[in-house]
TILUMDREN-788184 format. One record per residue (C-alpha): residue number from 1; residue in three letters; y, x, z. Coordinates in nm, 3 decimals. Layout:
N
BAGU  seq  type    north     east       up
BAGU  NUM   ALA        Y        X        Z
...
This chain:
311
BAGU  seq  type    north     east       up
BAGU    1   UNK    0.008    0.040    0.009
BAGU    2   UNK    0.222    0.309    0.078
BAGU    3   UNK    0.227    0.574   -0.140
BAGU    4   UNK    0.222    0.929   -0.037
BAGU    5   UNK    0.431    1.182   -0.270
BAGU    6   UNK    0.636    1.510   -0.229
BAGU    7   UNK    0.916    1.404   -0.524
BAGU    8   UNK    1.120    1.054   -0.515
BAGU    9   UNK    1.064    0.893   -0.814
BAGU   10   UNK    1.146    0.608   -0.956
BAGU   11   UNK    0.773    0.408   -0.855
BAGU   12   UNK    0.836    0.537   -0.514
BAGU   13   UNK    1.220    0.406   -0.506
BAGU   14   UNK    1.038    0.065   -0.607
BAGU   15   UNK    0.755    0.108   -0.363
BAGU   16   UNK    0.996    0.174   -0.072
BAGU   17   UNK    1.202   -0.102   -0.186
BAGU   18   UNK    0.844   -0.364   -0.189
BAGU   19   UNK    0.738   -0.222    0.128
BAGU   20   UNK    1.020   -0.090    0.330
BAGU   21   UNK    0.886    0.287    0.405
BAGU   22   UNK    0.710    0.566    0.214
BAGU   23   UNK    0.545    0.829    0.367
BAGU   24   UNK    0.593    1.200    0.219
BAGU   25   UNK    0.274    1.475    0.357
BAGU   26   UNK    0.418    1.821    0.359
BAGU   27   UNK    0.765    1.773    0.359
BAGU   28   UNK    0.815    2.084    0.523
BAGU   29   UNK    0.574    2.428    0.524
BAGU   30   UNK    0.499    2.512    0.814
BAGU   31   UNK    0.702    2.811    0.864
BAGU   32   UNK    1.036    2.630    0.859
BAGU   33   UNK    0.842    2.335    1.135
BAGU   34   UNK    0.824    2.631    1.400
BAGU   35   UNK    1.211    2.751    1.344
BAGU   36   UNK    1.286    2.354    1.404
BAGU   37   UNK    1.062    2.366    1.657
BAGU   38   UNK    1.246    2.700    1.816
BAGU   39   UNK    1.547    2.512    1.778
BAGU   40   UNK    1.461    2.251    1.977
BAGU   41   UNK    1.279    2.359    2.252
BAGU   42   UNK    1.602    2.577    2.316
BAGU   43   UNK    1.750    2.284    2.476
BAGU   44   UNK    1.636    2.198    2.769
BAGU   45   UNK    1.425    1.819    2.745
BAGU   46   UNK    1.695    1.636    2.908
BAGU   47   UNK    1.888    1.738    2.650
BAGU   48   UNK    1.706    1.589    2.341
BAGU   49   UNK    1.648    1.173    2.424
BAGU   50   UNK    1.759    0.969    2.197
BAGU   51   UNK    2.124    0.877    2.255
BAGU   52   UNK    2.214    1.224    2.466
BAGU   53   UNK    2.492    1.405    2.223
BAGU   54   UNK    2.339    1.748    2.237
BAGU   55   UNK    2.048    1.664    2.080
BAGU   56   UNK    2.317    1.545    1.773
BAGU   57   UNK    2.403    1.770    1.484
BAGU   58   UNK    2.720    1.880    1.312
BAGU   59   UNK    2.704    1.714    0.972
BAGU   60   UNK    3.031    1.838    0.808
BAGU   61   UNK    3.259    2.082    0.823
BAGU   62   UNK    3.505    1.967    1.045
BAGU   63   UNK    3.217    1.942    1.317
BAGU   64   UNK    3.086    2.218    1.253
BAGU   65   UNK    3.443    2.376    1.301
BAGU   66   UNK    3.476    2.183    1.651
BAGU   67   UNK    3.188    2.369    1.786
BAGU   68   UNK    3.368    2.710    1.716
BAGU   69   UNK    3.656    2.572    1.918
BAGU   70   UNK    3.457    2.521    2.156
BAGU   71   UNK    3.324    2.875    2.130
BAGU   72   UNK    2.981    2.648    2.089
BAGU   73   UNK    2.823    2.976    1.835
BAGU   74   UNK    2.479    2.934    1.939
BAGU   75   UNK    2.467    2.534    1.800
BAGU   76   UNK    2.710    2.619    1.554
BAGU   77   UNK    2.423    2.887    1.373
BAGU   78   UNK    2.176    2.632    1.454
BAGU   79   UNK    2.348    2.327    1.301
BAGU   80   UNK    2.351    2.571    0.967
BAGU   81   UNK    2.028    2.598    0.970
BAGU   82   UNK    1.918    2.166    0.989
BAGU   83   UNK    2.250    2.092    0.706
BAGU   84   UNK    2.101    2.441    0.497
BAGU   85   UNK    1.736    2.220    0.539
BAGU   86   UNK    1.874    1.912    0.449
BAGU   87   UNK    2.026    2.046    0.106
BAGU   88   UNK    1.684    2.264    0.074
BAGU   89   UNK    1.498    1.977    0.059
BAGU   90   UNK    1.720    1.763   -0.175
BAGU   91   UNK    1.731    1.444    0.119
BAGU   92   UNK    2.169    1.366   -0.025
BAGU   93   UNK    1.964    1.334   -0.346
BAGU   94   UNK    1.700    1.163   -0.242
BAGU   95   UNK    1.935    0.925   -0.069
BAGU   96   UNK    2.136    0.872   -0.383
BAGU   97   UNK    1.863    0.803   -0.611
BAGU   98   UNK    1.758    0.542   -0.353
BAGU   99   UNK    2.075    0.361   -0.307
BAGU  100   UNK    2.223    0.390   -0.680
BAGU  101   UNK    2.522    0.564   -0.553
BAGU  102   UNK    2.654    0.830   -0.362
BAGU  103   UNK    2.534    0.833   -0.020
BAGU  104   UNK    2.671    1.077    0.264
BAGU  105   UNK    2.515    1.237    0.573
BAGU  106   UNK    2.583    1.005    0.867
BAGU  107   UNK    2.412    1.211    1.139
BAGU  108   UNK    2.136    1.450    1.223
BAGU  109   UNK    1.965    1.457    1.566
BAGU  110   UNK    1.593    1.603    1.731
BAGU  111   UNK    1.472    1.346    1.935
BAGU  112   UNK    1.212    1.478    2.215
BAGU  113   UNK    0.932    1.251    2.363
BAGU  114   UNK    0.719    1.373    2.661
BAGU  115   UNK    0.332    1.232    2.721
BAGU  116   UNK    0.375    0.913    2.888
BAGU  117   UNK    0.183    0.641    2.901
BAGU  118   UNK    0.430    0.403    2.823
BAGU  119   UNK    0.495    0.296    2.428
BAGU  120   UNK    0.858    0.445    2.293
BAGU  121   UNK    0.967    0.164    2.159
BAGU  122   UNK    0.853   -0.164    2.057
BAGU  123   UNK    0.845   -0.411    1.789
BAGU  124   UNK    1.185   -0.448    1.669
BAGU  125   UNK    1.408   -0.441    1.335
BAGU  126   UNK    1.752   -0.191    1.396
BAGU  127   UNK    1.943   -0.440    1.256
BAGU  128   UNK    1.935   -0.760    1.482
BAGU  129   UNK    2.292   -0.777    1.690
BAGU  130   UNK    2.180   -0.886    2.045
BAGU  131   UNK    2.521   -1.018    2.136
BAGU  132   UNK    2.627   -1.441    2.117
BAGU  133   UNK    2.730   -1.620    1.850
BAGU  134   UNK    3.095   -1.581    1.877
BAGU  135   UNK    3.040   -1.184    1.818
BAGU  136   UNK    2.805   -1.113    1.544
BAGU  137   UNK    2.979   -1.121    1.251
BAGU  138   UNK    3.150   -0.833    1.302
BAGU  139   UNK    2.820   -0.646    1.321
BAGU  140   UNK    2.602   -0.803    1.113
BAGU  141   UNK    2.793   -0.699    0.694
BAGU  142   UNK    2.387   -0.755    0.555
BAGU  143   UNK    2.566   -0.497    0.276
BAGU  144   UNK    2.600   -0.206    0.448
BAGU  145   UNK    2.389    0.098    0.338
BAGU  146   UNK    2.213    0.321    0.528
BAGU  147   UNK    1.879    0.542    0.490
BAGU  148   UNK    1.649    0.720    0.735
BAGU  149   UNK    1.448    1.005    0.753
BAGU  150   UNK    1.181    1.094    1.001
BAGU  151   UNK    1.051    1.440    0.933
BAGU  152   UNK    0.813    1.514    1.244
BAGU  153   UNK    0.745    1.841    1.375
BAGU  154   UNK    0.443    1.738    1.588
BAGU  155   UNK    0.128    1.579    1.488
BAGU  156   UNK    0.168    1.193    1.573
BAGU  157   UNK   -0.122    0.905    1.538
BAGU  158   UNK   -0.273    0.593    1.727
BAGU  159   UNK   -0.082    0.628    2.125
BAGU  160   UNK    0.064    0.908    2.032
BAGU  161   UNK    0.367    0.869    1.902
BAGU  162   UNK    0.324    0.766    1.546
BAGU  163   UNK    0.578    0.486    1.359
BAGU  164   UNK    0.430    0.143    1.274
BAGU  165   UNK    0.555   -0.006    0.993
BAGU  166   UNK    0.489   -0.407    0.884
BAGU  167   UNK    0.529   -0.405    0.496
BAGU  168   UNK    0.798   -0.635    0.314
BAGU  169   UNK    0.925   -0.775    0.685
BAGU  170   UNK    1.229   -0.572    0.589
BAGU  171   UNK    1.278   -0.832    0.278
BAGU  172   UNK    1.277   -1.125    0.614
BAGU  173   UNK    1.535   -0.929    0.776
BAGU  174   UNK    1.778   -0.856    0.472
BAGU  175   UNK    1.721   -1.255    0.400
BAGU  176   UNK    1.842   -1.361    0.763
BAGU  177   UNK    2.135   -1.150    0.819
BAGU  178   UNK    2.287   -1.258    0.501
BAGU  179   UNK    2.184   -1.632    0.580
BAGU  180   UNK    2.346   -1.556    0.916
BAGU  181   UNK    2.619   -1.363    0.746
BAGU  182   UNK    2.755   -1.608    0.489
BAGU  183   UNK    2.673   -1.903    0.709
BAGU  184   UNK    2.426   -2.076    0.574
BAGU  185   UNK    2.161   -2.042    0.907
BAGU  186   UNK    2.288   -2.024    1.252
BAGU  187   UNK    2.269   -1.731    1.468
BAGU  188   UNK    2.006   -1.706    1.686
BAGU  189   UNK    1.831   -1.383    1.869
BAGU  190   UNK    1.592   -1.161    1.612
BAGU  191   UNK    1.572   -0.856    1.760
BAGU  192   UNK    1.208   -0.840    1.890
BAGU  193   UNK    0.901   -0.952    1.722
BAGU  194   UNK    0.840   -1.231    1.870
BAGU  195   UNK    1.171   -1.384    1.853
BAGU  196   UNK    1.158   -1.256    1.461
BAGU  197   UNK    0.827   -1.530    1.411
BAGU  198   UNK    1.065   -1.793    1.647
BAGU  199   UNK    1.338   -1.731    1.370
BAGU  200   UNK    1.136   -1.754    1.061
BAGU  201   UNK    0.954   -2.050    1.211
BAGU  202   UNK    1.176   -2.294    1.195
BAGU  203   UNK    1.166   -2.529    0.868
BAGU  204   UNK    1.547   -2.469    0.733
BAGU  205   UNK    1.564   -2.042    0.817
BAGU  206   UNK    1.213   -2.040    0.622
BAGU  207   UNK    1.302   -2.248    0.372
BAGU  208   UNK    1.614   -2.053    0.322
BAGU  209   UNK    1.464   -1.715    0.323
BAGU  210   UNK    1.162   -1.816    0.070
BAGU  211   UNK    1.471   -1.936   -0.145
BAGU  212   UNK    1.686   -1.659   -0.122
BAGU  213   UNK    1.356   -1.391   -0.184
BAGU  214   UNK    1.209   -1.691   -0.431
BAGU  215   UNK    0.922   -1.633   -0.325
BAGU  216   UNK    0.688   -1.920   -0.112
BAGU  217   UNK    0.460   -1.719    0.030
BAGU  218   UNK    0.652   -1.435    0.187
BAGU  219   UNK    0.680   -1.630    0.536
BAGU  220   UNK    0.324   -1.765    0.597
BAGU  221   UNK    0.199   -1.415    0.486
BAGU  222   UNK    0.415   -1.263    0.761
BAGU  223   UNK    0.294   -1.459    1.041
BAGU  224   UNK    0.006   -1.454    0.924
BAGU  225   UNK   -0.015   -1.057    0.938
BAGU  226   UNK    0.156   -1.069    1.290
BAGU  227   UNK   -0.007   -1.315    1.520
BAGU  228   UNK   -0.164   -1.018    1.670
BAGU  229   UNK    0.162   -1.048    1.920
BAGU  230   UNK   -0.055   -1.411    2.037
BAGU  231   UNK   -0.356   -1.170    2.177
BAGU  232   UNK   -0.367   -0.949    2.443
BAGU  233   UNK   -0.420   -0.613    2.302
BAGU  234   UNK   -0.179   -0.461    2.002
BAGU  235   UNK   -0.286   -0.335    1.656
BAGU  236   UNK   -0.308   -0.034    1.497
BAGU  237   UNK   -0.321   -0.177    1.145
BAGU  238   UNK    0.011   -0.091    1.077
BAGU  239   UNK    0.045    0.306    1.202
BAGU  240   UNK    0.104    0.619    1.067
BAGU  241   UNK   -0.089    0.859    1.166
BAGU  242   UNK    0.096    1.236    1.039
BAGU  243   UNK    0.104    1.570    1.064
BAGU  244   UNK    0.395    1.811    1.142
BAGU  245   UNK    0.572    1.850    0.833
BAGU  246   UNK    0.500    1.529    0.740
BAGU  247   UNK    0.843    1.308    0.661
BAGU  248   UNK    0.849    0.943    0.620
BAGU  249   UNK    1.157    0.762    0.441
BAGU  250   UNK    1.245    0.399    0.556
BAGU  251   UNK    1.487    0.070    0.610
BAGU  252   UNK    1.480    0.026    0.967
BAGU  253   UNK    1.542   -0.401    0.907
BAGU  254   UNK    1.140   -0.400    0.891
BAGU  255   UNK    0.961   -0.483    1.183
BAGU  256   UNK    0.881   -0.149    1.331
BAGU  257   UNK    0.767    0.055    1.676
BAGU  258   UNK    0.697    0.382    1.816
BAGU  259   UNK    0.371    0.429    2.013
BAGU  260   UNK    0.274    0.580    2.362
BAGU  261   UNK    0.208    1.002    2.351
BAGU  262   UNK   -0.071    1.024    2.559
BAGU  263   UNK   -0.206    1.362    2.444
BAGU  264   UNK    0.099    1.604    2.323
BAGU  265   UNK    0.498    1.536    2.353
BAGU  266   UNK    0.639    1.480    2.004
BAGU  267   UNK    0.955    1.620    1.839
BAGU  268   UNK    1.118    1.446    1.512
BAGU  269   UNK    1.452    1.550    1.316
BAGU  270   UNK    1.580    1.260    1.203
BAGU  271   UNK    1.907    1.244    0.909
BAGU  272   UNK    2.028    0.884    0.860
BAGU  273   UNK    2.227    0.867    0.472
BAGU  274   UNK    2.419    0.606    0.418
BAGU  275   UNK    2.702    0.467    0.152
BAGU  276   UNK    3.048    0.483    0.180
BAGU  277   UNK    3.058    0.133    0.241
BAGU  278   UNK    3.069    0.110    0.600
BAGU  279   UNK    3.299   -0.093    0.885
BAGU  280   UNK    3.500   -0.014    1.182
BAGU  281   UNK    3.280   -0.132    1.427
BAGU  282   UNK    2.966   -0.028    1.304
BAGU  283   UNK    3.047    0.326    1.304
BAGU  284   UNK    3.194    0.345    1.616
BAGU  285   UNK    2.856    0.273    1.822
BAGU  286   UNK    2.683    0.518    1.557
BAGU  287   UNK    2.827    0.788    1.681
BAGU  288   UNK    2.908    0.692    2.073
BAGU  289   UNK    2.486    0.538    2.088
BAGU  290   UNK    2.481    0.413    2.374
BAGU  291   UNK    2.420    0.021    2.312
BAGU  292   UNK    2.095   -0.141    2.394
BAGU  293   UNK    2.129   -0.324    2.124
BAGU  294   UNK    2.092   -0.207    1.692
BAGU  295   UNK    2.327   -0.300    1.417
BAGU  296   UNK    2.363   -0.054    1.152
BAGU  297   UNK    2.213   -0.281    0.860
BAGU  298   UNK    2.005   -0.012    0.687
BAGU  299   UNK    2.005   -0.178    0.353
BAGU  300   UNK    1.917    0.080    0.072
BAGU  301   UNK    2.061    0.008   -0.232
BAGU  302   UNK    2.357   -0.160   -0.358
BAGU  303   UNK    2.333   -0.417   -0.087
BAGU  304   UNK    1.976   -0.500   -0.180
BAGU  305   UNK    1.740   -0.305   -0.150
BAGU  306   UNK    1.439   -0.525   -0.141
BAGU  307   UNK    1.519   -0.660   -0.510
BAGU  308   UNK    1.391   -0.488   -0.821
BAGU  309   UNK    1.687   -0.363   -1.039
BAGU  310   UNK    1.694   -0.195   -1.363
BAGU  311   UNK    1.700    0.169   -1.309
């Protein structure tokens, strides 16, 4: 269902738009993995957790110069290496191809997860605004474009930090955002998988989504695939077991989760690319990364990443 390719071509782009995610084997060499791991381990683990400012890396000349002014030469050199890695791997070119227009690097971080028996993240969609009906509009612009690269620096698998992703769920999420934004359907929470299922199970919402996507089966298929949420046990059907050096590229609108790390710690190098089209509020929170809700619409390609294109 998902493609494994070393290069991004039109088929890969269409597969990403269709399923929401592609994986790339051997994206980094063994030596490249070791070099980035050494950078990560040069910082205390507490500095390499999601939301910690020291886990974030410079994305442009201005931020690099700021580190020089702060006399943070070590971080400056590390950031240069990680920026050069993005250039070497043609991440900007890849994101331009997927968007179909010029894109820009928004953030870089290294995310460390220690050994734990607790799930890292439950099933969720990153672009669901968790607020009240009066305030959602400023955050949920369905035509903003973002793309995330997860480059694994350690092996991941079931119960050891892998990402799980429900194919085609990003299509439904985009239709929801579009409907809410255009006031065709009423806002209600849809951040978690249970909330998402409840939202699309309502007849009016389901009818809108089916018509918008021109797909009469997509709701029923999704509900059938995700019925596991009503059982005591989760499923491993959507897990992505990967080796150090492998990568995934995905639309964060799709339902996904991160499993617990039972066997070993996890390190992930993450890049986020986006188009110029954005609003001030989402940029502000993108920098702060301190909120408990996700509002960054990671759509791919001209605001309609989920629909076929003529590329």
